[in-house]
C-alpha positions, -999 to +999 in steps of 0.1 A: -131+125-110-130+140-144-160+142-167-153+145-204-171+173-221-191+159-251-215+186-264-229+164-292-234+132-272-271+137-267-276+149-302-259+117-316-281+095-294-313+111-307-301+113-343-289+077-346-317+060-326-332+034-351-368+041-359-393+012-360-400-002-394-435+000-410-439-038-412-472-050-399-471-078-373-483-111-387-493-146-375-492-176-398-506-210-392-516-241-412-547-263-409-554-294-430-571-273-458-553-239-457-526-216-444-540-186-426-522-153-424-534-127-399-520-091-404-524-064-378-537-032-395-552-011-367-566+022-379-564+014-415-594+022-438-606-011-454-607+007-488-569+012-487-561-024-483-547-042-514-539-079-515-523-092-546-505-122-560-478-120-586-465-155-594-456-169-560-453-135-542-483-124-520-482-087-513-503-069-487-504-031-489-524-007-468-524+030-460-527+044-425-537+081-426-527+104-398-557+124-385-556+161-392-574+182-366-579+218-375-564+242-349-547+214-330-511+216-318-498+181-315-479+174-283-468+139-294-475+116-323-464+080-316-488+062-339-472+057-373-490+067-405-482+060-441-478+029-462-476-006-447-463-034-470-457-071-463-445-096-489-445-133-485-432-160-509-458-187-513-448-223-517-459-246-545-485-262-522-507-230-522-536-228-545-531-192-556-564-191-577-586-194-546-571-170-520-596-151-499-593-121-475-614-106-448-608-074-427-624-070-393-615-053-360-581-041-374-570-075-385-567-087-421-571-124-424-559-140-456-568-176-463-544-194-486-559-228-496-536-258-498-536-274-532-552-309-534-519-324-544-502-311-512-528-323-487-520-354-466-534-386-480-531-424-475-509-443-498-521-478-507-495-505-504-496-531-531-479-565-529-487-597-512-522-596-500-516-620-471-485-635-456-482-672-466-493-696-438-464-714-421-459-749-434-467-776-409 
């Protein structure tokens, strides 16, 4: 059996392996009164988190800083550092004036209130109040 000599095969595999993106994992759910966005931001300083709304675009930005330890020689660094950004387009049903955010235990929770006009409601049916009685 012949084995082809490929001196750069391993180098190509390493050089062209896709790197993970710096998108934070999110969960999104709706209740009757709001839409809740949970963003995983472990190791992020709360002071670096920026939540903004521009028109109908919600942007979450944060900065994860790599620790610098004097005199240390790193053997491996798998935890990513740098900027984390997530953008979401908000629907017309969101009340953008009353958005709230809270950061605890490495999770940013953004509460997006549903506008009153978009909440479920009963619609009154107008018309004949009662069916006419059958003629005898």
